[in-house]
C-alpha positions in Angstrom: 0.0 0.0 0.0 1.4 3.3 -1.0 1.6 5.9 1.7 0.4 3.6 4.5 2.3 3.1 7.7 4.0 -0.2 8.2 2.4 -2.4 10.9 4.5 -2.5 14.1 4.2 -5.6 16.3 4.0 -4.3 19.9 5.1 -6.5 22.7 2.2 -8.3 24.5 1.8 -7.2 28.1 2.0 -10.2 30.5 2.8 -10.7 34.1 5.9 -12.6 33.1 8.9 -10.7 31.8 10.2 -13.6 29.7 9.4 -17.2 28.5 11.8 -18.6 31.1 10.2 -16.9 33.9 6.8 -18.1 32.7 8.0 -21.7 32.8 9.0 -21.3 36.4 5.4 -20.7 37.4 4.0 -23.6 35.5 2.5 -26.5 37.5 3.5 -29.9 36.6 1.0 -32.6 35.8 2.0 -34.6 38.8 1.2 -31.6 41.1 -2.1 -31.1 39.3 -3.1 -34.7 40.0 -2.2 -34.4 43.6 -4.2 -31.2 44.1 -7.2 -32.6 42.3 -7.1 -35.7 44.4 -7.0 -33.8 47.7 -10.0 -31.7 46.7 -11.9 -34.8 45.6 -11.1 -36.4 49.0 -12.4 -33.3 50.9 -15.6 -33.3 48.8 -16.2 -37.0 49.4 -15.5 -36.6 53.1 -18.1 -33.8 53.5 -20.6 -35.8 51.5 -20.0 -38.9 53.6 -20.4 -36.8 56.8 -23.8 -35.5 55.6 -24.9 -39.0 54.7 -23.9 -40.3 58.1 -25.7 -37.5 59.9 -28.9 -38.1 57.8 -28.7 -41.8 58.6 -28.2 -41.1 62.3 -31.3 -38.7 62.4 -33.4 -41.3 60.6 -32.4 -44.0 63.1 -33.2 -41.7 66.0 -36.6 -40.8 64.7 -37.3 -44.5 63.9 -36.2 -45.5 67.4 -38.3 -42.7 69.0 -41.4 -43.7 67.0 -40.9 -47.4 67.8 -40.5 -46.5 71.5 -43.7 -44.4 71.4 -45.6 -47.2 69.7 -44.4 -49.8 72.2 -45.4 -47.5 75.1 -48.8 -46.7 73.5 -49.6 -50.4 72.9 -48.1 -51.8 76.1 -49.8 -52.4 79.4 -47.9 -49.4 81.0 -50.0 -46.9 79.0 -52.9 -45.4 80.9 -56.4 -45.9 79.5 -57.2 -43.9 76.4 -59.9 -41.2 77.1 -62.6 -41.2 74.4 -65.0 -38.3 74.5 -68.3 -38.6 72.7 -69.7 -35.2 71.9 -73.1 -34.7 70.4 -73.2 -32.0 67.7 -76.9 -31.4 68.3 -79.5 -32.0 71.0 -81.2 -34.8 69.1 -78.2 -37.1 69.2 -78.3 -39.8 71.9 -74.7 -40.4 72.9 -75.5 -42.4 76.0 -76.6 -45.4 73.9 -73.5 -45.1 71.8 -71.3 -45.0 74.9 -73.0 -48.1 76.2 -72.5 -49.9 72.9 -68.8 -49.1 72.9 -68.3 -50.2 76.5 -70.2 -53.5 75.8 -68.0 -54.1 72.7 -64.8 -53.6 74.7 -66.0 -55.5 77.8 -65.9 -59.2 77.7 -68.1 -59.8 80.7 -71.5 -58.2 79.8 -73.2 -59.6 82.9 -71.5 -57.1 85.2 -72.5 -53.5 85.5 -70.8 -51.4 83.0 -68.1 -48.9 84.1 -66.6 -45.9 82.3 -63.2 -47.6 82.1 -62.7 -51.0 80.6 -59.9 -53.2 79.2 -60.2 -55.3 76.1 -57.9 -58.2 75.5 -59.3 -58.7 72.0 -58.4 -55.2 70.8 -55.4 -55.0 73.3 -56.3 -51.6 74.6 -57.8 -49.9 77.6 -60.3 -47.0 77.3 -62.3 -44.6 79.4 -65.4 -43.5 77.6 -67.0 -40.2 78.5 -70.1 -38.7 77.0 -70.5 -34.9 77.1 -73.8 -33.6 78.5 -75.4 -31.3 75.9 -75.9 -27.8 77.2 -73.3 -28.0 80.1 -70.4 -25.9 78.8 -68.1 -26.3 81.8 -68.3 -30.1 81.8 -67.7 -30.2 78.1 -64.6 -28.0 78.4 -63.1 -30.1 81.2 -63.7 -33.3 79.3 -62.2 -31.9 76.1 -59.0 -30.8 78.0 -58.3 -34.3 79.1 -59.6 -36.3 76.0 -57.2 -38.3 73.9 -59.8 -38.7 71.2 -62.9 -36.6 70.6 -65.6 -38.4 68.6 -68.2 -36.0 67.3 -71.5 -37.7 66.9 -73.9 -36.5 64.1 -77.4 -37.7 63.2 -78.2 -38.4 59.6 -82.0 -37.9 60.2 -81.7 -34.1 60.2 -83.8 -32.4 57.5 -81.3 -29.7 56.5 -77.5 -29.4 56.6 -77.5 -26.6 59.0 -79.3 -28.8 61.6 -76.3 -31.2 61.9 -74.6 -28.7 64.3 -76.8 -26.6 66.5 -75.8 -23.3 68.3 -74.4 -25.0 71.4 -72.4 -27.5 69.3 -71.0 -24.7 67.1 -70.0 -22.8 70.2 -68.3 -25.8 71.8 -66.5 -26.7 68.6 -65.0 -23.2 68.4 -63.9 -23.5 72.1 -62.3 -26.9 71.4 -60.4 -25.3 68.5 -59.1 -22.6 70.8 -58.0 -25.2 73.4 -56.3 -27.3 70.7 -58.0 -30.4 69.2 -56.5 -33.8 69.8 -57.2 -36.7 67.4 -60.8 -36.4 66.1 -63.3 -38.6 64.3 -66.9 -38.2 63.4 -69.5 -40.9 64.1 -72.6 -40.9 61.9 -75.7 -42.3 63.5 -79.3 -43.1 62.3 -78.3 -44.1 58.8 -80.8 -45.9 56.6 -80.6 -49.7 56.4 -80.8 -49.8 52.6 -77.3 -49.8 51.1 -77.8 -47.2 48.4 -79.6 -44.8 50.7 -77.1 -45.4 53.4 -74.2 -44.5 51.2 -76.0 -41.4 49.9 -76.8 -40.2 53.4 -73.2 -40.7 54.5 -72.0 -38.7 51.6 -74.4 -35.8 52.4 -73.3 -35.7 56.0 -69.6 -36.0 55.1 -69.8 -33.2 52.6 -71.7 -30.9 55.0 -69.3 -31.4 57.9 -65.9 -31.7 56.3 -65.2 -28.0 56.5 -65.8 -27.9 60.2 -63.1 -30.4 61.2 -59.4 -30.9 60.5 -58.3 -32.4 57.2 -57.2 -35.7 58.7 -60.6 -36.2 60.4 -62.3 -39.5 59.3 -66.1 -40.2 59.2 -67.4 -43.6 60.4 -70.9 -45.0 60.6 -71.7 -46.1 64.2 -75.1 -47.8 64.1 -74.3 -51.5 64.4 -71.8 -53.6 66.3 -69.9 -54.4 63.1 -69.4 -50.6 62.5 -67.9 -50.1 65.9 -65.8 -53.3 65.5 -64.3 -51.9 62.3 -63.6 -48.6 63.9 -61.9 -50.2 66.9 -59.6 -52.3 64.7 -58.5 -49.1 63.0 -58.3 -47.0 66.2 -56.0 -49.4 68.0 -53.4 -48.9 65.3 -53.9 -45.1 65.0 -51.2 -42.8 66.3 -53.0 -40.3 68.6 -52.0 -36.6 68.6 -52.4 -34.3 71.6 -52.0 -30.5 72.0 -48.4 -29.4 72.8 -49.4 -27.6 76.0 -50.8 -30.8 77.5 -47.5 -32.7 77.1 -45.5 -30.1 79.1 -46.9 -31.1 82.5 -48.1 -34.3 84.3 -51.8 -34.6 84.9 -54.3 -37.0 86.3 -58.0 -37.6 85.6 -59.6 -38.5 88.9 -61.5 -41.8 88.8 -62.5 -41.3 92.4 -62.7 -38.2 94.6 -62.9 -38.4 98.4 -62.1 -36.2 101.4 -60.8 -36.8 104.9 -61.4 -34.2 107.6 -58.4 -32.7 109.3 -58.5 -33.1 113.1 -56.1 -30.2 113.8 -58.0 -27.7 111.7 -61.8 -28.1 111.3 -61.9 -25.8 108.3 -59.3 -27.8 106.4 -59.3 -31.3 105.1 -57.3 -33.7 102.9 -58.5 -34.3 99.4 -58.0 -37.7 97.9 -57.8 -38.1 94.1 -57.3 -41.5 92.5 -56.4 -42.1 88.9 -53.7 -42.8 86.3 -50.6 -40.5 85.9 -50.4 -39.2 82.4 -47.9 -37.3 80.1 -45.0 -37.2 82.7 -44.0 -38.6 86.0 -45.3 -36.6 89.0 -43.1 -36.0 92.1 -44.5 -36.0 95.6 -42.4 -32.9 96.3 -44.1 -31.0 93.4 -46.9 -28.5 93.7 -50.2 -29.5 92.1 -53.2 -27.6 90.8 -56.8 -29.0 91.2 -59.1 -27.5 88.5 -61.1 -24.7 90.0 -59.8 -25.2 93.5 -56.3 -23.8 93.5 -52.6 -24.8 94.1 -51.7 -27.2 96.9 -48.9 -29.4 98.4 -49.0 -33.2 98.5 -48.8 -35.0 101.8 -48.5 -38.5 100.4 -48.8 -40.6 97.2 -49.9 -44.3 97.3 -48.9 -46.2 94.1 -51.5 -49.0 93.9 -51.9 -52.1 91.9 -53.7 -51.5 88.6 -57.4 -52.6 89.0 -57.9 -53.2 85.3 -54.6 -54.6 83.8 -54.5 -55.5 80.2 -54.5 -59.2 80.9 -57.0 -61.7 79.5 -56.6 -64.1 82.4 -58.2 -61.6 84.8 -61.7 -62.5 85.9 -63.2 -59.1 85.0 -62.0 -56.2 82.9 -64.1 -53.3 84.2 -63.2 -50.8 86.9 -65.5 -50.7 89.9 -65.5 -48.3 92.8 -64.8 -51.2 95.2 -61.8 -52.2 93.1 -60.4 -48.7 93.5 -61.0 -48.6 97.2 -59.6 -52.0 97.9 -56.7 -51.8 95.5 -53.4 -53.2 96.9 -50.9 -50.5 97.8 -47.5 -51.3 96.2 -45.5 -48.5 97.8 -46.1 -45.0 99.4 -44.1 -41.8 98.7 -43.7 -39.2 101.3 -42.4 -35.7 100.6 -38.9 -34.6 101.7 -39.2 -31.4 103.8 -35.8 -30.2 102.5 -36.6 -30.6 98.8 -40.4 -30.1 98.8 -41.4 -26.9 96.9 -42.9 -24.3 99.1 -46.4 -23.0 98.4 -45.3 -19.4 97.9 -48.0 -17.3 96.4 -47.3 -13.6 97.2 -44.1 -11.8 98.0 -43.9 -10.4 101.5 -42.1 -7.0 101.2 -39.8 -5.8 104.0 -40.4 -2.1 104.7 -36.9 -1.8 106.1 -35.3 -3.5 103.1 -33.9 -0.1 101.8 -32.3 0.8 105.1 -28.5 0.3 105.1 -27.2 2.0 108.3 -28.8 3.0 111.6 -29.1 6.8 111.7 -27.0 8.7 114.2 -28.4 11.0 117.0 -27.6 14.1 115.0 -29.4 12.8 111.9 -32.4 11.8 114.1 -32.5 15.3 115.7 -32.3 16.9 112.3 -35.1 14.7 110.9 -37.3 15.6 113.9 -36.8 19.3 113.3 -37.7 18.9 109.6 -40.8 17.0 110.6 -41.9 19.8 112.9 -41.4 22.3 110.1 -43.5 20.1 107.8 -46.3 20.0 110.3 -46.5 23.8 110.5 -46.9 24.0 106.7 -49.2 21.4 105.3 -49.7 20.8 101.6 -52.4 19.1 99.7 -51.0 16.6 97.2 -52.7 14.4 94.7 -53.4 10.8 95.7 -50.5 8.5 94.9 -47.9 11.2 94.9 -44.5 9.9 96.2 -42.1 11.9 98.4 -39.7 12.2 95.4 -42.5 13.8 93.3 -43.7 16.0 96.1 -40.2 17.5 96.4 -40.4 18.8 92.9 -43.8 20.5 93.3 -43.2 24.2 94.0 -45.4 26.0 96.5 -47.2 29.0 95.0 -46.9 31.5 97.9 -48.5 34.3 95.9 -51.8 32.4 95.7 -53.7 31.1 92.7 -56.8 33.2 93.2 -55.0 36.5 93.1 -55.9 37.0 89.4 -52.4 38.1 88.4 -51.1 36.4 85.3 -47.5 35.4 85.2 -46.7 33.9 81.8 -43.0 33.6 82.4 -42.7 32.0 85.8 -46.1 30.2 86.1 -45.8 26.6 87.2 -47.7 24.4 84.8 -48.0 20.7 83.9 -44.6 19.0 83.5 -44.0 17.7 80.0 -42.5 14.2 79.7 -41.8 14.1 83.4 -43.3 12.4 86.5 -46.9 12.6 87.5 -47.8 16.2 87.8 -49.0 17.8 91.0 -50.8 21.1 91.6 -50.0 24.0 93.9 -52.0 23.8 97.1 -54.2 26.5 98.5 -53.8 27.4 102.1 -56.9 26.8 104.2 -56.8 27.3 108.0 -60.2 25.7 108.6 -59.5 22.0 108.3 -57.2 21.1 105.4 -57.0 17.3 106.1 -60.8 16.9 106.1 -61.2 18.9 103.0 -58.5 17.0 101.2 -60.2 13.7 102.1 -63.5 15.0 100.9 -62.0 16.2 97.6 -60.2 12.9 97.1 -63.5 11.1 97.8 -65.3 13.3 95.3 -62.6 12.8 92.7 -62.8 9.1 93.2 -66.5 9.0 92.6 -66.3 11.2 89.5 -63.7 9.0 87.7 -65.3 6.9 85.0 -62.7 4.2 85.1 -62.5 3.7 88.9 -63.0 0.5 90.8 -66.6 1.3 91.7 -67.5 2.2 88.2 -65.9 -0.7 86.5 -67.7 -3.5 88.2 -71.5 -4.0 88.1 -73.3 -3.9 91.5 -74.1 -7.2 93.1 -77.2 -8.7 91.6 -78.6 -9.7 95.0 -78.9 -6.1 96.1 -80.5 -4.8 92.9 -83.9 -5.0 91.4 -84.5 -6.1 87.8 -85.2 -2.5 86.7 -81.8 -1.4 88.2 -80.0 -4.3 86.5 -81.6 -3.4 83.2 -80.6 0.3 83.7 -77.0 -0.7 84.6 -76.7 -2.9 81.4 -78.2 -0.1 79.3 -75.6 2.4 80.7 -72.7 0.0 79.9 -74.0 -0.6 76.4 -74.3 3.2 75.8 -70.8 3.7 77.2 -69.5 0.9 74.9 -71.1 2.5 71.8 -69.8 6.0 72.8 -66.3 4.6 73.2 -66.4 3.1 69.7 -67.7 6.5 68.2 -65.6 8.9 70.3 -62.7 6.9 71.8 -60.8 8.4 74.8 -62.8 11.7 74.8 -63.8 13.0 78.2 -65.5 16.1 79.5 -63.9 18.5 81.9 -66.1 18.6 85.1 -67.7 21.9 86.0 -67.5 21.6 89.8 -63.8 20.4 90.0 -60.8 22.1 88.5 -59.1 20.2 85.7 -55.7 20.3 87.4 -57.2 18.4 90.4 -59.4 16.1 88.4 -56.5 15.1 86.0 -53.7 15.4 88.5 -52.3 12.0 87.8 -52.1 12.5 84.1 -49.2 13.8 82.2 -48.4 14.8 78.6 -46.1 13.1 76.1 -44.3 14.8 73.3 -44.4 11.6 71.4 -46.2 8.4 72.3 -43.6 6.3 70.5 -40.3 7.9 71.5 -40.9 9.7 74.8 -39.5 7.9 77.9 -41.6 6.5 80.7 -39.9 4.9 83.7 -41.5 1.5 84.3 -40.4 1.5 88.0 -42.0 4.9 88.8 -44.9 5.2 91.3 -45.9 1.6 91.3 -49.1 0.5 93.1 -48.9 -1.4 96.4 -49.9 -4.7 94.5 -46.5 -4.6 92.8 -44.8 -5.3 96.1 -46.7 -8.6 96.3 -45.8 -10.0 92.9 -42.6 -11.6 91.4 -40.7 -10.7 88.3 -38.0 -12.4 86.2 -34.7 -10.8 85.1 -34.8 -12.9 81.9 -38.1 -14.8 81.5 -37.0 -16.8 78.4 -33.9 -18.1 80.1 -35.8 -19.0 83.3 -38.4 -20.9 81.3 -35.7 -22.8 79.5 -34.0 -23.7 82.7 -37.2 -24.8 84.4 -38.3 -27.1 81.5 -34.8 -28.6 81.3 -34.8 -29.2 85.1 -38.2 -31.0 84.9 -37.0 -33.1 82.0 -33.8 -34.1 83.9 -35.8 -35.1 86.9 -38.0 -37.4 84.8 -35.1 -39.0 83.0 -33.3 -39.8 86.2 -36.3 -41.9 87.4 -36.1 -40.8 91.0 -37.8 -42.7 93.8 -40.1 -39.8 94.7 -41.9 -39.8 91.4 -44.9 -41.8 90.2 -44.1 -43.3 86.7 -46.3 -42.5 83.7 -49.3 -44.9 83.5 -49.2 -45.9 87.2 -52.4 -46.0 89.2 -52.0 -43.9 92.3 -53.9 -42.1 95.0 -52.8 -38.5 95.7 -53.3 -36.9 99.2 -53.7 -33.2 98.8 -53.3 -31.4 102.2 -54.9 -28.2 103.6 -57.8 -28.0 101.2 -60.6 -25.8 102.5 -63.6 -27.9 103.5 -66.2 -26.1 101.4 -63.9 -26.3 98.4 -63.5 -30.1 98.8 -67.3 -30.5 99.2 -67.8 -28.7 95.9 -65.3 -30.9 94.1 -66.9 -34.1 95.4 -70.3 -32.8 94.1 -68.9 -31.7 90.8 -67.1 -35.0 90.2 -70.5 -36.7 89.4 -70.9 -34.6 86.2 -67.4 -33.5 85.1 -64.0 -35.0 85.6 -61.7 -33.5 88.2 -58.2 -32.9 86.8 -55.1 -32.7 88.9 -52.1 -31.0 87.1 -48.5 -30.9 88.3 -46.9 -27.4 88.4 -43.5 -26.5 87.2 -41.1 -24.4 89.4 -42.3 -20.8 90.2 -45.8 -21.5 88.8 -47.6 -20.8 92.1 -46.2 -17.3 92.4 -48.2 -14.2 91.5 -47.1 -11.9 88.7 -48.5 -9.9 85.8 -49.6 -12.1 82.8 -50.4 -10.8 79.4 -52.7 -12.7 77.0 -53.5 -12.2 73.4 -57.3 -12.2 73.5 -60.2 -11.9 71.1 -63.9 -11.5 71.8 -65.9 -14.6 71.0 -68.3 -14.4 68.1 -71.2 -15.8 70.1 -70.9 -13.1 72.9 -72.7 -9.8 72.2 -72.6 -8.0 75.6 -69.8 -5.4 76.1 -66.8 -6.5 78.1 -65.3 -3.6 80.2 -61.9 -3.4 81.6 -61.5 -4.5 85.2 -64.6 -6.6 85.0 -64.4 -10.0 86.7 -63.7 -12.9 84.4 -62.9 -16.6 84.9 -59.7 -17.5 83.0 -59.2 -21.1 81.9 -55.5 -21.3 81.1 -54.7 -24.9 80.2 -55.8 -27.1 83.1 -55.7 -24.2 85.5 -58.6 -21.9 86.4 -58.5 -18.6 88.2 -60.5 -15.4 88.7 -59.0 -12.2 87.2 -60.0 -8.6 86.5 -58.0 -7.7 83.3 -57.3 -4.4 81.6 -57.2 -4.4 77.8 -54.6 -2.7 75.7 -53.2 -2.5 72.2 -50.1 -4.3 71.0 -47.6 -1.8 69.6 -44.6 -3.4 68.0 -42.6 -0.1 67.5 -43.0 1.2 71.0 -42.6 0.2 74.6 -45.9 1.9 75.6 -49.3 0.5 74.9 -52.6 2.3 74.9 -55.3 1.0 77.2 -58.7 0.1 75.8 -61.8 0.7 78.0 -63.7 -2.2 76.3 -62.8 -5.4 74.5 -63.9 -4.7 70.9 -65.1 -7.5 68.6 -63.3 -8.5 65.5 -59.7 -7.8 66.6 -57.1 -9.1 69.0 -56.1 -7.2 72.2 -53.8 -7.8 75.1 -55.4 -8.6 78.4 -53.2 -8.0 81.5 -54.0 -9.6 84.8 -52.6 -10.5 88.2 -52.4 -14.3 88.2 -50.2 -17.2 89.1 -47.2 -17.6 86.8 -47.7 -20.0 83.9 -45.1 -20.8 81.2 -46.4 -20.5 77.6 -47.7 -21.9 75.3 -51.1 -22.2 76.9 -54.6 -21.6 75.5 -57.1 -19.2 77.1 -60.8 -19.4 77.5 -62.4 -16.5 79.3 -65.8 -16.9 80.9 -68.1 -14.2 82.2 -71.1 -14.7 84.4 -74.3 -13.0 83.4 -77.0 -11.6 85.7 -79.6 -14.2 86.3 -77.7 -16.9 84.5 -76.7 -20.1 86.3 -73.6 -20.9 84.2 -71.1 -18.4 82.7 -70.8 -17.8 79.0 -67.8 -17.9 76.8 -66.7 -14.2 76.5 -63.3 -14.4 74.8 -60.6 -16.8 73.6 -56.8 -16.4 73.2 -53.5 -17.6 74.4 -50.8 -16.7 76.9 -48.4 -14.2 75.5 -45.8 -13.2 78.1 -45.1 -12.5 81.8 -43.8 -8.9 82.2 -44.7 -6.6 85.1 -42.7 -3.8 83.4 -45.1 -3.6 80.4 -46.3 0.0 80.3 -50.0 0.4 79.6 -51.2 4.0 79.4 -54.7 5.2 79.7 -55.3 8.1 77.3 -57.9 10.8 77.7 -58.6 13.6 75.2 -59.9 17.0 76.3 -61.8 18.7 73.6 -62.6 22.4 72.9 -64.2 24.3 70.1 -63.0 27.4 68.2 -64.9 30.6 69.0 -63.0 33.0 66.8 -60.4 32.2 64.2 -57.9 34.7 62.7 -55.3 33.2 60.4 -53.1 31.0 62.6 -54.6 32.1 65.9 -57.9 31.0 67.4 -59.8 31.4 70.6 -60.9 28.0 72.0 -63.5 27.5 74.7 -65.2 24.7 76.7 -61.9 22.8 77.1 -61.4 24.4 80.5 -63.6 26.4 82.8 -61.2 28.7 84.6 -58.0 30.5 83.7 -55.9 28.7 86.3 -56.4 25.4 84.5 -55.4 27.0 81.2 -52.1 28.2 82.8 -51.5 24.7 84.3 -51.9 22.9 81.0 -50.1 25.6 79.0 -47.0 23.4 78.2 -49.1 20.7 76.6 -49.3 20.6 72.8 -52.8 20.8 71.3 -54.0 19.3 68.0 -57.1 19.3 65.9 -59.1 16.5 64.2 -58.3 18.1 60.8 -54.5 17.6 61.3 -53.3 21.0 62.7 -50.9 21.2 65.7 -50.4 24.1 68.0 -49.8 25.4 71.5 -51.6 27.4 74.1 -50.5 31.0 74.3 -52.6 32.5 77.1 -56.0 32.4 78.9 -58.7 34.7 77.7 -61.3 36.0 80.2 -62.5 34.3 83.3 -64.4 31.3 82.0 -61.6 29.1 80.7 -61.3 30.3 77.1 -57.7 30.3 75.7 -55.8 31.7 72.8 -54.0 29.1 70.7 -51.5 29.3 67.8 -51.5 26.6 65.1 -49.2 25.6 62.3 -51.8 26.4 59.7 -55.2 27.9 59.1 -57.9 26.6 61.4 -61.5 25.8 60.2 -64.5 26.9 62.2 -66.0 23.5 62.4 -62.8 21.8 63.6 -62.3 20.4 67.1 -59.2 21.2 69.3 -57.9 18.3 71.4 -55.4 17.8 74.1 -54.0 14.3 74.9 -53.1 13.3 78.5 -51.8 9.9 79.8 -51.5 8.0 83.0 -50.3 4.5 83.6 -53.0 1.9 84.2 -52.7 -1.4 86.2 -54.9 -4.5 86.5 -57.3 -4.9 89.4 -56.3 -7.4 92.2 -59.0 -10.1 92.3 -61.0 -10.6 95.4 -61.1 -14.4 94.9 -58.2 -16.2 93.2 -60.0 -19.4 92.2 -63.6 -20.1 91.1 -64.3 -22.6 93.8 -63.6 -20.0 96.5 -66.3 -17.6 95.2 
């Protein structure tokens, strides 16, 4: 090419300067093989380790399953509890229970008992039939049942008649408790084969959505139908709720009581039955359903009255067999290792004293006390000495009418509970302070007297209807205007709302959880780390069971438990109640008898229409335990350590119920019952589960004071009817105000003598807007008068 530049070969840039240096860095084939072999060995070793671990896990699961199957099919397993529950009132479960017991019992000449042993099917069973309409008995039976057999009748005209209102209510309660293994028995099927299959298909398609997916439907009209079910049932692996497997329990086959000679008001309660789930120690505390927590004085392990043995003469349990059973061995508690029945903490008033004061300090304290007597101050109820020290005395007088915008003492913002300057009165300050406190207590809408309905025995039917009407009106008003209260005309706002304070931000403002606690907090217990304590307690209980100590009754053993120091009237109620419902004894873990603050996630039941107000008395069924509580309801804020109190439990959403109750380790289900005026049995008010145990959870009661614009001028407005005197305006001046249309502002000064005030906002205010002021105080549950239902 003419005129073109010759191509120049530029040297290639490499990380090696020459060919010889590149050869130095080459890897020989021998080294390559060695490196590849080592990598292959590492890979094969990791894969072999994974395979070995998977094989080991499979073997462990297989061994555990085989162990469980041997235990369930062996003679050491306690009798399986089968509950027959009628879905409607037209179903007769008594005849079905009799048919099942006759099928399992070989000797039909003897009187049938609820517990039988069958050598043909190689199982022992206790058959219970739930009384239709008795909610409490059905609940107690469902808590202890290993298999719930729902019984439906195929003769109903429509599909909605298969389950009546009571059956639907109980079914929802059983779901909240946790369903064990379930089946459905279909009765009253036609004898013709085609019609029989069609009727079974109709019933199955109508009820499938109400039960779990693994629930099977069986005809139960003839002996052959029951025979087929029993052959399938004996090979079935039963599932139980997780909360039931955490603690040992016993279903009493016989309930008796022995009077105590030393104390006529006490007695010893005797419960006889099979130990289930876990071994129970004689040094362990126990809970008797509805009666309370107690200690054991003795355990007699007796010979099994109905062993799974075909050579025995009879295979049904009689009361004489239980009474005359041979005692194999007796267990007595060890005083050094027996757990104490500690319920409440006993505070020491001198626990904070470190040194004894000297004579000079005592003389100085006496002089200070004399000075305090000369000048008395009226302080809000519940004000501590630390808070009283920060309240400044207004020596100029509040009624002087002189405004002092710069140095006026008002409500503290984001501080402790605010006080108010006292007015000197030489007539009788103590008496007037007591009268004012009494008047304030009566005017509070959420006080103890206003939160609980009057006793029905002292009220006429007209008064009861008026009381219910007032509560329903308050519930409707709370839904329409939540937290809004009116400032009283006869009491100053700074006195009426003396315990309230303002928060700059509900989410970020600080609130000390240890400040100004009520006296009840000195009686409860708290954990430094609840999760760690629960893990330690469960591990300790598992270790005691694995050791197989001599002070424990093994699982499946037939024993008689002697419960000491039971009140005589409580034992009498239990003996009477054992005829209709089973009495369940439950072993308690460590610390579970001590009182604390429990928080439950709770939701109002769909079948309950009446309003549920905070601090009303409810009966809480938490697992096997029952106790009386007066909860307060609150929201559950994830992004804040403070939670807003709710005056009512609203339907359709979950709330948090906080109560004083004995400690229980979650998970546990909750069924809340509430007694109605004139009703013999309580109704299901709410369902839920145990959430946590935390006395430091801050629940704030919020009130909103409202006012209305009188004159509006750009960013300024004159607001009236929030307060009724200028002193209240000055007191609440530091608190921020806001409107329902989204404006925020502050109080500038009072106007006139009737409580009007001038406010400045961050935007133009509309004439129809409402000016609001938010105030907060900490709320606590109400201490119950009776801890357990049997003591009521």
